[in-house]
C-alpha positions in Angstrom: 68.5 70.3 128.0 67.2 72.6 130.7 66.3 76.2 130.0 67.3 79.0 132.4 64.5 80.8 134.1 64.2 84.6 133.3 65.9 85.3 136.7 68.7 82.9 135.9 69.3 84.5 132.5 69.4 87.9 134.1 72.0 86.7 136.6 74.2 85.3 133.8 73.9 88.5 131.8 74.7 90.6 134.9 77.8 88.5 135.6 79.0 88.8 132.0 78.5 92.6 132.2 80.5 92.9 135.5 83.3 90.8 134.2 83.6 92.9 131.0 83.5 96.1 133.1 86.2 94.7 135.4 88.4 93.9 132.4 87.9 97.4 130.9 88.7 99.1 134.2 91.9 97.1 134.7 93.4 98.3 131.4 96.3 100.8 131.7 94.9 104.4 131.5 96.8 107.5 130.5 97.4 109.7 133.5 99.4 112.4 131.9 100.8 113.2 128.4 104.3 111.7 129.0 103.7 108.5 127.1 102.2 107.5 123.8 98.5 106.5 124.0 96.0 104.8 121.8 92.7 106.6 121.6 89.8 104.2 121.0 86.7 105.4 119.0 83.5 103.5 118.3 84.1 100.9 115.6 81.7 102.7 113.2 84.0 105.8 113.2 85.9 106.2 110.0 89.7 106.3 110.3 90.0 109.8 108.7 87.4 111.1 111.1 89.1 109.6 114.1 92.4 111.2 113.1 90.8 114.6 112.4 89.0 114.6 115.8 92.3 113.8 117.5 94.1 116.6 115.7 91.2 119.0 116.5 91.9 118.8 120.3 95.7 119.1 120.0 97.0 115.5 119.8 100.0 114.7 117.7 98.9 111.7 115.7 101.6 109.0 115.0 99.5 106.4 113.1 96.3 104.4 113.1 96.0 101.3 115.1 95.1 97.8 114.2 91.6 99.0 113.4 90.8 102.4 111.8 88.9 103.5 114.9 92.1 103.3 117.0 94.5 106.3 116.8 98.0 106.2 118.3 99.2 109.7 119.5 102.6 110.9 120.6 103.4 112.1 124.1 103.0 115.9 124.6 106.2 117.9 125.3 104.9 119.5 128.5 103.4 116.3 129.8 99.9 117.8 129.9 97.6 115.5 128.0 95.0 117.1 125.7 91.4 116.2 126.4 89.8 113.1 124.8 88.5 113.9 121.3 84.7 114.2 120.8 83.2 110.7 120.3 86.2 108.8 121.7 85.4 106.1 124.2 88.7 106.0 126.1 92.5 106.1 125.8 95.0 103.5 126.8 98.7 103.6 127.6 100.5 101.4 125.0 102.7 99.7 127.7 102.1 96.0 127.3 99.3 96.6 124.7 101.3 97.8 121.7 101.1 94.5 119.9 97.4 94.3 120.4 96.8 97.8 119.0 99.4 98.1 116.2 98.9 97.1 112.6 100.3 93.6 112.0 103.8 93.7 110.5 104.3 97.4 111.2 106.8 96.7 114.0 109.0 94.6 111.8 109.1 97.3 109.1 110.2 100.0 111.7 113.0 98.0 113.2 
């Protein structure tokens, strides 16, 4: 089996990075506070800490997501979204992603 040259390995790594960034940029972003969003924290952030940070900037927390580092927050009454909590990576609109970010089985219990 042939080994990649250092330049070839760099190209493969660069392509993987660009594809990952493209996928991240294509996810639905929250533009205003009129819809529920999922706030994504780093995986090492404790669930209670993620919720506390979300409350601290004025979000109305609905529940945790599939992972403890994901916090689902309610839309704001005025449509003005509070700022992203300290340490959060990004926020995503739940449209089309709710099943990926919710806790398994939670949807069935609510309906």
